[in-house]
mmCIF file of the N, C-alpha and C atoms, coordinates in Angstrom:
data_MODEL
# 
_entry.id   MODEL 
# 
loop_
_atom_site.group_PDB 
_atom_site.id 
_atom_site.type_symbol 
_atom_site.label_atom_id 
_atom_site.label_alt_id 
_atom_site.label_comp_id 
_atom_site.label_asym_id 
_atom_site.label_entity_id 
_atom_site.label_seq_id 
_atom_site.pdbx_PDB_ins_code 
_atom_site.Cartn_x 
_atom_site.Cartn_y 
_atom_site.Cartn_z 
_atom_site.occupancy 
_atom_site.B_iso_or_equiv 
_atom_site.pdbx_formal_charge 
_atom_site.auth_seq_id 
_atom_site.auth_comp_id 
_atom_site.auth_asym_id 
_atom_site.auth_atom_id 
_atom_site.pdbx_PDB_model_num 
ATOM 1   N N  . MET A 1 1  ? -13.699 1.404   -14.717 1.00 0.00 ? 1  MET A N  1 
ATOM 2   C CA . MET A 1 1  ? -12.807 1.338   -13.815 1.00 0.00 ? 1  MET A CA 1 
ATOM 3   C C  . MET A 1 1  ? -11.402 2.356   -14.234 1.00 0.00 ? 1  MET A C  1 
ATOM 4   N N  . SER A 1 2  ? -10.699 2.659   -12.896 1.00 0.00 ? 2  SER A N  1 
ATOM 5   C CA . SER A 1 2  ? -9.925  4.059   -13.250 1.00 0.00 ? 2  SER A CA 1 
ATOM 6   C C  . SER A 1 2  ? -9.037  3.954   -13.861 1.00 0.00 ? 2  SER A C  1 
ATOM 7   N N  . LEU A 1 3  ? -7.921  4.632   -14.349 1.00 0.00 ? 3  LEU A N  1 
ATOM 8   C CA . LEU A 1 3  ? -6.457  4.699   -15.172 1.00 0.00 ? 3  LEU A CA 1 
ATOM 9   C C  . LEU A 1 3  ? -5.504  3.591   -13.970 1.00 0.00 ? 3  LEU A C  1 
ATOM 10  N N  . PHE A 1 4  ? -5.592  4.011   -12.778 1.00 0.00 ? 4  PHE A N  1 
ATOM 11  C CA . PHE A 1 4  ? -4.809  3.176   -11.969 1.00 0.00 ? 4  PHE A CA 1 
ATOM 12  C C  . PHE A 1 4  ? -5.433  1.526   -11.959 1.00 0.00 ? 4  PHE A C  1 
ATOM 13  N N  . GLY A 1 5  ? -6.279  1.468   -12.113 1.00 0.00 ? 5  GLY A N  1 
ATOM 14  C CA . GLY A 1 5  ? -6.971  -0.200  -12.029 1.00 0.00 ? 5  GLY A CA 1 
ATOM 15  C C  . GLY A 1 5  ? -6.006  -0.455  -13.236 1.00 0.00 ? 5  GLY A C  1 
ATOM 16  N N  . TRP A 1 6  ? -6.642  0.356   -14.386 1.00 0.00 ? 6  TRP A N  1 
ATOM 17  C CA . TRP A 1 6  ? -6.343  -0.529  -15.556 1.00 0.00 ? 6  TRP A CA 1 
ATOM 18  C C  . TRP A 1 6  ? -4.403  -0.788  -15.674 1.00 0.00 ? 6  TRP A C  1 
ATOM 19  N N  . PHE A 1 7  ? -3.648  0.057   -15.039 1.00 0.00 ? 7  PHE A N  1 
ATOM 20  C CA . PHE A 1 7  ? -2.417  -0.205  -14.757 1.00 0.00 ? 7  PHE A CA 1 
ATOM 21  C C  . PHE A 1 7  ? -2.115  -1.327  -14.286 1.00 0.00 ? 7  PHE A C  1 
ATOM 22  N N  . VAL A 1 8  ? -2.813  -2.013  -12.657 1.00 0.00 ? 8  VAL A N  1 
ATOM 23  C CA . VAL A 1 8  ? -2.650  -2.846  -11.778 1.00 0.00 ? 8  VAL A CA 1 
ATOM 24  C C  . VAL A 1 8  ? -2.918  -3.721  -13.002 1.00 0.00 ? 8  VAL A C  1 
ATOM 25  N N  . ALA A 1 9  ? -4.264  -4.035  -13.480 1.00 0.00 ? 9  ALA A N  1 
ATOM 26  C CA . ALA A 1 9  ? -4.414  -5.102  -14.290 1.00 0.00 ? 9  ALA A CA 1 
ATOM 27  C C  . ALA A 1 9  ? -3.553  -5.423  -15.475 1.00 0.00 ? 9  ALA A C  1 
ATOM 28  N N  . LEU A 1 10 ? -2.820  -4.564  -16.368 1.00 0.00 ? 10 LEU A N  1 
ATOM 29  C CA . LEU A 1 10 ? -1.830  -4.857  -17.299 1.00 0.00 ? 10 LEU A CA 1 
ATOM 30  C C  . LEU A 1 10 ? -0.828  -5.252  -16.488 1.00 0.00 ? 10 LEU A C  1 
ATOM 31  N N  . ARG A 1 11 ? -0.048  -4.502  -15.502 1.00 0.00 ? 11 ARG A N  1 
ATOM 32  C CA . ARG A 1 11 ? 0.970   -5.252  -14.734 1.00 0.00 ? 11 ARG A CA 1 
ATOM 33  C C  . ARG A 1 11 ? 0.745   -6.744  -14.125 1.00 0.00 ? 11 ARG A C  1 
ATOM 34  N N  . GLY A 1 12 ? -0.469  -7.090  -13.939 1.00 0.00 ? 12 GLY A N  1 
ATOM 35  C CA . GLY A 1 12 ? -0.652  -8.554  -13.614 1.00 0.00 ? 12 GLY A CA 1 
ATOM 36  C C  . GLY A 1 12 ? -0.769  -9.579  -14.457 1.00 0.00 ? 12 GLY A C  1 
ATOM 37  N N  . LEU A 1 13 ? -1.215  -9.010  -15.469 1.00 0.00 ? 13 LEU A N  1 
ATOM 38  C CA . LEU A 1 13 ? -1.502  -9.736  -16.833 1.00 0.00 ? 13 LEU A CA 1 
ATOM 39  C C  . LEU A 1 13 ? 0.287   -9.716  -17.123 1.00 0.00 ? 13 LEU A C  1 
ATOM 40  N N  . GLY A 1 14 ? 1.218   -9.016  -17.202 1.00 0.00 ? 14 GLY A N  1 
ATOM 41  C CA . GLY A 1 14 ? 2.715   -9.059  -17.698 1.00 0.00 ? 14 GLY A CA 1 
ATOM 42  C C  . GLY A 1 14 ? 3.350   -9.691  -16.722 1.00 0.00 ? 14 GLY A C  1 
ATOM 43  N N  . LEU A 1 15 ? 2.679   -9.532  -15.402 1.00 0.00 ? 15 LEU A N  1 
ATOM 44  C CA . LEU A 1 15 ? 3.941   -10.695 -14.346 1.00 0.00 ? 15 LEU A CA 1 
ATOM 45  C C  . LEU A 1 15 ? 3.593   -11.847 -14.818 1.00 0.00 ? 15 LEU A C  1 
ATOM 46  N N  . ILE A 1 16 ? 2.115   -12.154 -15.156 1.00 0.00 ? 16 ILE A N  1 
ATOM 47  C CA . ILE A 1 16 ? 1.734   -13.930 -15.394 1.00 0.00 ? 16 ILE A CA 1 
ATOM 48  C C  . ILE A 1 16 ? 2.692   -13.856 -16.727 1.00 0.00 ? 16 ILE A C  1 
ATOM 49  N N  . ALA A 1 17 ? 2.278   -13.612 -17.771 1.00 0.00 ? 17 ALA A N  1 
ATOM 50  C CA . ALA A 1 17 ? 2.834   -13.489 -19.048 1.00 0.00 ? 17 ALA A CA 1 
ATOM 51  C C  . ALA A 1 17 ? 4.566   -13.911 -18.749 1.00 0.00 ? 17 ALA A C  1 
ATOM 52  N N  . THR A 1 18 ? 5.369   -13.465 -18.034 1.00 0.00 ? 18 THR A N  1 
ATOM 53  C CA . THR A 1 18 ? 6.781   -13.153 -18.078 1.00 0.00 ? 18 THR A CA 1 
ATOM 54  C C  . THR A 1 18 ? 7.529   -13.614 -16.754 1.00 0.00 ? 18 THR A C  1 
ATOM 55  N N  . THR A 1 19 ? 6.514   -14.804 -16.231 1.00 0.00 ? 19 THR A N  1 
ATOM 56  C CA . THR A 1 19 ? 7.303   -15.273 -14.979 1.00 0.00 ? 19 THR A CA 1 
ATOM 57  C C  . THR A 1 19 ? 8.596   -15.610 -15.153 1.00 0.00 ? 19 THR A C  1 
ATOM 58  N N  . SER A 1 20 ? 9.325   -16.267 -16.098 1.00 0.00 ? 20 SER A N  1 
ATOM 59  C CA . SER A 1 20 ? 10.500  -16.845 -16.183 1.00 0.00 ? 20 SER A CA 1 
ATOM 60  C C  . SER A 1 20 ? 11.416  -15.704 -16.272 1.00 0.00 ? 20 SER A C  1 
ATOM 61  N N  . VAL A 1 21 ? 11.155  -14.812 -16.817 1.00 0.00 ? 21 VAL A N  1 
ATOM 62  C CA . VAL A 1 21 ? 11.829  -13.163 -16.424 1.00 0.00 ? 21 VAL A CA 1 
ATOM 63  C C  . VAL A 1 21 ? 11.931  -12.499 -15.387 1.00 0.00 ? 21 VAL A C  1 
ATOM 64  N N  . VAL A 1 22 ? 11.193  -12.384 -14.784 1.00 0.00 ? 22 VAL A N  1 
ATOM 65  C CA . VAL A 1 22 ? 11.282  -12.291 -13.611 1.00 0.00 ? 22 VAL A CA 1 
ATOM 66  C C  . VAL A 1 22 ? 11.608  -12.893 -12.528 1.00 0.00 ? 22 VAL A C  1 
ATOM 67  N N  . GLN A 1 23 ? 11.555  -14.071 -12.461 1.00 0.00 ? 23 GLN A N  1 
ATOM 68  C CA . GLN A 1 23 ? 12.381  -15.017 -11.738 1.00 0.00 ? 23 GLN A CA 1 
ATOM 69  C C  . GLN A 1 23 ? 13.827  -15.117 -12.013 1.00 0.00 ? 23 GLN A C  1 
ATOM 70  N N  . ASP A 1 24 ? 14.094  -15.011 -13.485 1.00 0.00 ? 24 ASP A N  1 
ATOM 71  C CA . ASP A 1 24 ? 15.944  -14.667 -13.640 1.00 0.00 ? 24 ASP A CA 1 
ATOM 72  C C  . ASP A 1 24 ? 15.984  -13.476 -13.072 1.00 0.00 ? 24 ASP A C  1 
ATOM 73  N N  . THR A 1 25 ? 15.466  -12.432 -13.243 1.00 0.00 ? 25 THR A N  1 
ATOM 74  C CA . THR A 1 25 ? 15.707  -11.029 -12.885 1.00 0.00 ? 25 THR A CA 1 
ATOM 75  C C  . THR A 1 25 ? 16.252  -11.428 -11.112 1.00 0.00 ? 25 THR A C  1 
ATOM 76  N N  . VAL A 1 26 ? 15.066  -11.744 -10.592 1.00 0.00 ? 26 VAL A N  1 
ATOM 77  C CA . VAL A 1 26 ? 15.272  -11.738 -8.900  1.00 0.00 ? 26 VAL A CA 1 
ATOM 78  C C  . VAL A 1 26 ? 16.288  -12.694 -8.382  1.00 0.00 ? 26 VAL A C  1 
ATOM 79  N N  . ASP A 1 27 ? 17.051  -13.925 -9.535  1.00 0.00 ? 27 ASP A N  1 
ATOM 80  C CA . ASP A 1 27 ? 18.029  -14.974 -9.014  1.00 0.00 ? 27 ASP A CA 1 
ATOM 81  C C  . ASP A 1 27 ? 18.892  -13.989 -9.490  1.00 0.00 ? 27 ASP A C  1 
ATOM 82  N N  . ALA A 1 28 ? 19.485  -13.123 -10.425 1.00 0.00 ? 28 ALA A N  1 
ATOM 83  C CA . ALA A 1 28 ? 20.438  -12.308 -10.620 1.00 0.00 ? 28 ALA A CA 1 
ATOM 84  C C  . ALA A 1 28 ? 20.818  -11.144 -9.554  1.00 0.00 ? 28 ALA A C  1 
ATOM 85  N N  . VAL A 1 29 ? 19.507  -10.809 -9.032  1.00 0.00 ? 29 VAL A N  1 
ATOM 86  C CA . VAL A 1 29 ? 19.846  -9.385  -8.050  1.00 0.00 ? 29 VAL A CA 1 
ATOM 87  C C  . VAL A 1 29 ? 20.241  -10.231 -6.570  1.00 0.00 ? 29 VAL A C  1 
ATOM 88  N N  . THR A 1 30 ? 19.791  -11.439 -6.256  1.00 0.00 ? 30 THR A N  1 
ATOM 89  C CA . THR A 1 30 ? 19.840  -11.956 -5.018  1.00 0.00 ? 30 THR A CA 1 
ATOM 90  C C  . THR A 1 30 ? 21.128  -12.587 -5.002  1.00 0.00 ? 30 THR A C  1 
ATOM 91  N N  . LEU A 1 31 ? 21.654  -13.282 -5.973  1.00 0.00 ? 31 LEU A N  1 
ATOM 92  C CA . LEU A 1 31 ? 22.766  -14.086 -6.126  1.00 0.00 ? 31 LEU A CA 1 
ATOM 93  C C  . LEU A 1 31 ? 24.122  -13.128 -5.623  1.00 0.00 ? 31 LEU A C  1 
ATOM 94  N N  . GLU A 1 32 ? 24.158  -11.960 -6.270  1.00 0.00 ? 32 GLU A N  1 
ATOM 95  C CA . GLU A 1 32 ? 25.370  -11.151 -6.514  1.00 0.00 ? 32 GLU A CA 1 
ATOM 96  C C  . GLU A 1 32 ? 25.402  -10.171 -5.515  1.00 0.00 ? 32 GLU A C  1 
ATOM 97  N N  . SER A 1 33 ? 26.385  -9.586  -4.746  1.00 0.00 ? 33 SER A N  1 
ATOM 98  C CA . SER A 1 33 ? 26.369  -8.845  -3.612  1.00 0.00 ? 33 SER A CA 1 
ATOM 99  C C  . SER A 1 33 ? 26.121  -7.452  -3.956  1.00 0.00 ? 33 SER A C  1 
ATOM 100 N N  . GLY A 1 34 ? 26.619  -6.820  -5.184  1.00 0.00 ? 34 GLY A N  1 
ATOM 101 C CA . GLY A 1 34 ? 26.612  -5.696  -6.144  1.00 0.00 ? 34 GLY A CA 1 
ATOM 102 C C  . GLY A 1 34 ? 25.011  -5.081  -6.060  1.00 0.00 ? 34 GLY A C  1 
ATOM 103 N N  . PRO A 1 35 ? 24.246  -6.245  -6.866  1.00 0.00 ? 35 PRO A N  1 
ATOM 104 C CA . PRO A 1 35 ? 23.143  -5.590  -7.219  1.00 0.00 ? 35 PRO A CA 1 
ATOM 105 C C  . PRO A 1 35 ? 22.173  -5.681  -5.849  1.00 0.00 ? 35 PRO A C  1 
ATOM 106 N N  . LEU A 1 36 ? 22.439  -6.602  -5.063  1.00 0.00 ? 36 LEU A N  1 
ATOM 107 C CA . LEU A 1 36 ? 21.256  -6.624  -3.929  1.00 0.00 ? 36 LEU A CA 1 
ATOM 108 C C  . LEU A 1 36 ? 21.690  -5.433  -3.016  1.00 0.00 ? 36 LEU A C  1 
ATOM 109 N N  . ALA A 1 37 ? 23.101  -4.875  -2.641  1.00 0.00 ? 37 ALA A N  1 
ATOM 110 C CA . ALA A 1 37 ? 23.405  -4.013  -2.208  1.00 0.00 ? 37 ALA A CA 1 
ATOM 111 C C  . ALA A 1 37 ? 22.390  -2.584  -2.345  1.00 0.00 ? 37 ALA A C  1 
ATOM 112 N N  . ALA A 1 38 ? 22.476  -2.720  -4.110  1.00 0.00 ? 38 ALA A N  1 
ATOM 113 C CA . ALA A 1 38 ? 22.215  -1.302  -4.419  1.00 0.00 ? 38 ALA A CA 1 
ATOM 114 C C  . ALA A 1 38 ? 20.527  -1.507  -4.301  1.00 0.00 ? 38 ALA A C  1 
ATOM 115 N N  . ALA A 1 39 ? 19.741  -2.507  -4.444  1.00 0.00 ? 39 ALA A N  1 
ATOM 116 C CA . ALA A 1 39 ? 18.510  -3.109  -3.951  1.00 0.00 ? 39 ALA A CA 1 
ATOM 117 C C  . ALA A 1 39 ? 18.082  -2.332  -2.756  1.00 0.00 ? 39 ALA A C  1 
ATOM 118 N N  . ARG A 1 40 ? 19.111  -3.032  -1.947  1.00 0.00 ? 40 ARG A N  1 
ATOM 119 C CA . ARG A 1 40 ? 19.081  -2.455  -0.324  1.00 0.00 ? 40 ARG A CA 1 
ATOM 120 C C  . ARG A 1 40 ? 18.962  -1.236  -0.358  1.00 0.00 ? 40 ARG A C  1 
ATOM 121 N N  . GLY A 1 41 ? 19.684  -0.202  -0.582  1.00 0.00 ? 41 GLY A N  1 
ATOM 122 C CA . GLY A 1 41 ? 19.773  1.045   -0.814  1.00 0.00 ? 41 GLY A CA 1 
ATOM 123 C C  . GLY A 1 41 ? 18.749  1.921   -1.003  1.00 0.00 ? 41 GLY A C  1 
ATOM 124 N N  . PHE A 1 42 ? 18.140  1.027   -2.260  1.00 0.00 ? 42 PHE A N  1 
ATOM 125 C CA . PHE A 1 42 ? 17.283  1.947   -2.983  1.00 0.00 ? 42 PHE A CA 1 
ATOM 126 C C  . PHE A 1 42 ? 15.836  1.995   -2.136  1.00 0.00 ? 42 PHE A C  1 
ATOM 127 N N  . PHE A 1 43 ? 15.732  0.605   -1.666  1.00 0.00 ? 43 PHE A N  1 
ATOM 128 C CA . PHE A 1 43 ? 14.432  0.465   -0.720  1.00 0.00 ? 43 PHE A CA 1 
ATOM 129 C C  . PHE A 1 43 ? 14.794  1.211   0.543   1.00 0.00 ? 43 PHE A C  1 
ATOM 130 N N  . GLY A 1 44 ? 15.994  1.610   0.862   1.00 0.00 ? 44 GLY A N  1 
ATOM 131 C CA . GLY A 1 44 ? 16.263  2.010   2.532   1.00 0.00 ? 44 GLY A CA 1 
ATOM 132 C C  . GLY A 1 44 ? 15.906  3.672   2.156   1.00 0.00 ? 44 GLY A C  1 
ATOM 133 N N  . LEU A 1 45 ? 15.898  4.170   0.672   1.00 0.00 ? 45 LEU A N  1 
ATOM 134 C CA . LEU A 1 45 ? 16.013  5.772   0.553   1.00 0.00 ? 45 LEU A CA 1 
ATOM 135 C C  . LEU A 1 45 ? 14.356  5.332   0.256   1.00 0.00 ? 45 LEU A C  1 
ATOM 136 N N  . LEU A 1 46 ? 13.835  4.647   -0.199  1.00 0.00 ? 46 LEU A N  1 
ATOM 137 C CA . LEU A 1 46 ? 12.176  5.056   -0.069  1.00 0.00 ? 46 LEU A CA 1 
ATOM 138 C C  . LEU A 1 46 ? 11.590  4.626   1.463   1.00 0.00 ? 46 LEU A C  1 
ATOM 139 N N  . ALA A 1 47 ? 11.989  4.118   2.166   1.00 0.00 ? 47 ALA A N  1 
ATOM 140 C CA . ALA A 1 47 ? 11.844  4.055   3.733   1.00 0.00 ? 47 ALA A CA 1 
ATOM 141 C C  . ALA A 1 47 ? 11.888  5.882   4.240   1.00 0.00 ? 47 ALA A C  1 
ATOM 142 N N  . LEU A 1 48 ? 13.154  6.310   3.762   1.00 0.00 ? 48 LEU A N  1 
ATOM 143 C CA . LEU A 1 48 ? 13.610  7.650   4.740   1.00 0.00 ? 48 LEU A CA 1 
ATOM 144 C C  . LEU A 1 48 ? 12.427  8.328   3.991   1.00 0.00 ? 48 LEU A C  1 
ATOM 145 N N  . VAL A 1 49 ? 12.422  8.552   2.635   1.00 0.00 ? 49 VAL A N  1 
ATOM 146 C CA . VAL A 1 49 ? 11.395  9.223   1.900   1.00 0.00 ? 49 VAL A CA 1 
ATOM 147 C C  . VAL A 1 49 ? 9.967   9.404   2.376   1.00 0.00 ? 49 VAL A C  1 
ATOM 148 N N  . GLY A 1 50 ? 9.551   7.887   2.906   1.00 0.00 ? 50 GLY A N  1 
ATOM 149 C CA . GLY A 1 50 ? 8.309   7.596   3.369   1.00 0.00 ? 50 GLY A CA 1 
ATOM 150 C C  . GLY A 1 50 ? 8.213   8.061   4.909   1.00 0.00 ? 50 GLY A C  1 
ATOM 151 N N  . LEU A 1 51 ? 9.350   8.004   5.904   1.00 0.00 ? 51 LEU A N  1 
ATOM 152 C CA . LEU A 1 51 ? 9.139   8.764   6.929   1.00 0.00 ? 51 LEU A CA 1 
ATOM 153 C C  . LEU A 1 51 ? 9.403   10.417  6.702   1.00 0.00 ? 51 LEU A C  1 
ATOM 154 N N  . TRP A 1 52 ? 10.029  10.642  6.166   1.00 0.00 ? 52 TRP A N  1 
ATOM 155 C CA . TRP A 1 52 ? 10.251  12.230  6.271   1.00 0.00 ? 52 TRP A CA 1 
ATOM 156 C C  . TRP A 1 52 ? 8.721   12.864  5.821   1.00 0.00 ? 52 TRP A C  1 
ATOM 157 N N  . LEU A 1 53 ? 8.053   12.228  4.492   1.00 0.00 ? 53 LEU A N  1 
ATOM 158 C CA . LEU A 1 53 ? 6.847   12.729  3.977   1.00 0.00 ? 53 LEU A CA 1 
ATOM 159 C C  . LEU A 1 53 ? 5.530   12.367  5.281   1.00 0.00 ? 53 LEU A C  1 
ATOM 160 N N  . THR A 1 54 ? 5.829   11.159  5.951   1.00 0.00 ? 54 THR A N  1 
ATOM 161 C CA . THR A 1 54 ? 4.993   11.182  7.298   1.00 0.00 ? 54 THR A CA 1 
ATOM 162 C C  . THR A 1 54 ? 5.158   12.202  8.207   1.00 0.00 ? 54 THR A C  1 
ATOM 163 N N  . TYR A 1 55 ? 6.223   12.814  8.448   1.00 0.00 ? 55 TYR A N  1 
ATOM 164 C CA . TYR A 1 55 ? 6.837   13.585  9.334   1.00 0.00 ? 55 TYR A CA 1 
ATOM 165 C C  . TYR A 1 55 ? 5.984   15.245  8.964   1.00 0.00 ? 55 TYR A C  1 
ATOM 166 N N  . VAL A 1 56 ? 6.624   15.283  7.504   1.00 0.00 ? 56 VAL A N  1 
ATOM 167 C CA . VAL A 1 56 ? 5.649   16.726  7.492   1.00 0.00 ? 56 VAL A CA 1 
ATOM 168 C C  . VAL A 1 56 ? 4.613   16.599  7.052   1.00 0.00 ? 56 VAL A C  1 
ATOM 169 N N  . GLY A 1 57 ? 3.692   15.629  7.075   1.00 0.00 ? 57 GLY A N  1 
ATOM 170 C CA . GLY A 1 57 ? 2.336   15.560  6.838   1.00 0.00 ? 57 GLY A CA 1 
ATOM 171 C C  . GLY A 1 57 ? 1.540   15.715  8.084   1.00 0.00 ? 57 GLY A C  1 
ATOM 172 N N  . TRP A 1 58 ? 1.998   15.004  8.960   1.00 0.00 ? 58 TRP A N  1 
ATOM 173 C CA . TRP A 1 58 ? 1.335   14.877  10.342  1.00 0.00 ? 58 TRP A CA 1 
ATOM 174 C C  . TRP A 1 58 ? 2.093   15.493  11.030  1.00 0.00 ? 58 TRP A C  1 
ATOM 175 N N  . PHE A 1 59 ? 3.327   15.870  11.729  1.00 0.00 ? 59 PHE A N  1 
ATOM 176 C CA . PHE A 1 59 ? 3.920   16.448  13.017  1.00 0.00 ? 59 PHE A CA 1 
ATOM 177 C C  . PHE A 1 59 ? 4.411   18.088  12.517  1.00 0.00 ? 59 PHE A C  1 
ATOM 178 N N  . SER A 1 60 ? 4.492   18.214  11.459  1.00 0.00 ? 60 SER A N  1 
ATOM 179 C CA . SER A 1 60 ? 5.196   19.825  11.378  1.00 0.00 ? 60 SER A CA 1 
ATOM 180 C C  . SER A 1 60 ? 3.996   20.779  10.711  1.00 0.00 ? 60 SER A C  1 
ATOM 181 N N  . ARG A 1 61 ? 3.067   20.665  10.734  1.00 0.00 ? 61 ARG A N  1 
ATOM 182 C CA . ARG A 1 61 ? 1.853   21.304  10.120  1.00 0.00 ? 61 ARG A CA 1 
ATOM 183 C C  . ARG A 1 61 ? 2.231   22.849  11.697  1.00 0.00 ? 61 ARG A C  1 
ATOM 184 N N  . SER A 1 62 ? 1.330   23.473  10.604  1.00 0.00 ? 62 SER A N  1 
ATOM 185 C CA . SER A 1 62 ? 1.855   25.105  11.404  1.00 0.00 ? 62 SER A CA 1 
ATOM 186 C C  . SER A 1 62 ? 0.653   25.306  12.560  1.00 0.00 ? 62 SER A C  1 
ATOM 187 N N  . ARG A 1 63 ? 0.729   25.743  13.654  1.00 0.00 ? 63 ARG A N  1 
ATOM 188 C CA . ARG A 1 63 ? -0.460  25.803  14.270  1.00 0.00 ? 63 ARG A CA 1 
ATOM 189 C C  . ARG A 1 63 ? -1.476  26.970  14.275  1.00 0.00 ? 63 ARG A C  1 
ATOM 190 N N  . PRO A 1 64 ? -2.729  26.709  14.431  1.00 0.00 ? 64 PRO A N  1 
ATOM 191 C CA . PRO A 1 64 ? -3.706  27.567  13.906  1.00 0.00 ? 64 PRO A CA 1 
ATOM 192 C C  . PRO A 1 64 ? -3.323  28.980  14.889  1.00 0.00 ? 64 PRO A C  1 
ATOM 193 N N  . ARG A 1 65 ? -3.557  29.967  14.329  1.00 0.00 ? 65 ARG A N  1 
ATOM 194 C CA . ARG A 1 65 ? -3.588  31.135  15.109  1.00 0.00 ? 65 ARG A CA 1 
ATOM 195 C C  . ARG A 1 65 ? -4.546  31.049  16.254  1.00 0.00 ? 65 ARG A C  1 
ATOM 196 N N  . SER A 1 66 ? -4.458  31.517  17.678  1.00 0.00 ? 66 SER A N  1 
ATOM 197 C CA . SER A 1 66 ? -5.532  31.571  18.392  1.00 0.00 ? 66 SER A CA 1 
ATOM 198 C C  . SER A 1 66 ? -6.578  33.152  17.436  1.00 0.00 ? 66 SER A C  1 
ATOM 199 N N  . GLY A 1 67 ? -7.797  33.526  18.058  1.00 0.00 ? 67 GLY A N  1 
ATOM 200 C CA . GLY A 1 67 ? -8.361  34.364  17.844  1.00 0.00 ? 67 GLY A CA 1 
ATOM 201 C C  . GLY A 1 67 ? -8.369  34.786  16.245  1.00 0.00 ? 67 GLY A C  1 
ATOM 202 N N  . GLY A 1 68 ? -8.317  33.461  15.145  1.00 0.00 ? 68 GLY A N  1 
ATOM 203 C CA . GLY A 1 68 ? -8.392  33.719  13.767  1.00 0.00 ? 68 GLY A CA 1 
ATOM 204 C C  . GLY A 1 68 ? -9.532  34.052  13.437  1.00 0.00 ? 68 GLY A C  1 
ATOM 205 N N  . ALA A 1 69 ? -10.801 33.756  14.014  1.00 0.00 ? 69 ALA A N  1 
ATOM 206 C CA . ALA A 1 69 ? -12.221 34.224  13.497  1.00 0.00 ? 69 ALA A CA 1 
ATOM 207 C C  . ALA A 1 69 ? -12.940 35.552  14.413  1.00 0.00 ? 69 ALA A C  1 
ATOM 208 N N  . ARG A 1 70 ? -13.040 36.510  13.720  1.00 0.00 ? 70 ARG A N  1 
ATOM 209 C CA . ARG A 1 70 ? -13.764 37.699  14.219  1.00 0.00 ? 70 ARG A CA 1 
ATOM 210 C C  . ARG A 1 70 ? -15.041 37.291  14.071  1.00 0.00 ? 70 ARG A C  1 
ATOM 211 N N  . PRO A 1 71 ? -15.526 37.859  15.762  1.00 0.00 ? 71 PRO A N  1 
ATOM 212 C CA . PRO A 1 71 ? -17.065 37.576  16.069  1.00 0.00 ? 71 PRO A CA 1 
ATOM 213 C C  . PRO A 1 71 ? -17.901 38.476  15.371  1.00 0.00 ? 71 PRO A C  1 
ATOM 214 N N  . SER A 1 72 ? -18.760 38.242  14.853  1.00 0.00 ? 72 SER A N  1 
ATOM 215 C CA . SER A 1 72 ? -19.747 39.218  13.902  1.00 0.00 ? 72 SER A CA 1 
ATOM 216 C C  . SER A 1 72 ? -20.220 40.368  14.759  1.00 0.00 ? 72 SER A C  1 
ATOM 217 N N  . LYS A 1 73 ? -20.484 41.563  14.455  1.00 0.00 ? 73 LYS A N  1 
ATOM 218 C CA . LYS A 1 73 ? -21.056 42.619  15.207  1.00 0.00 ? 73 LYS A CA 1 
ATOM 219 C C  . LYS A 1 73 ? -22.481 42.668  15.060  1.00 0.00 ? 73 LYS A C  1 
# 
């Protein structure tokens, strides 16, 4: 198993073991407007970074020059 697989497995076990802590954190964030706005801003920022990376990866590639390969003599 890869390192990422071990990380996900340990994270899953941790979430199962600490369900009440996770639920208390979710309740605290969603019941107050300050942390909720911070969470929305954080995930909005992540969405913008994802859109930027998509643009850079797919649409802003430099075009190959014509005649780049030389024919052999």
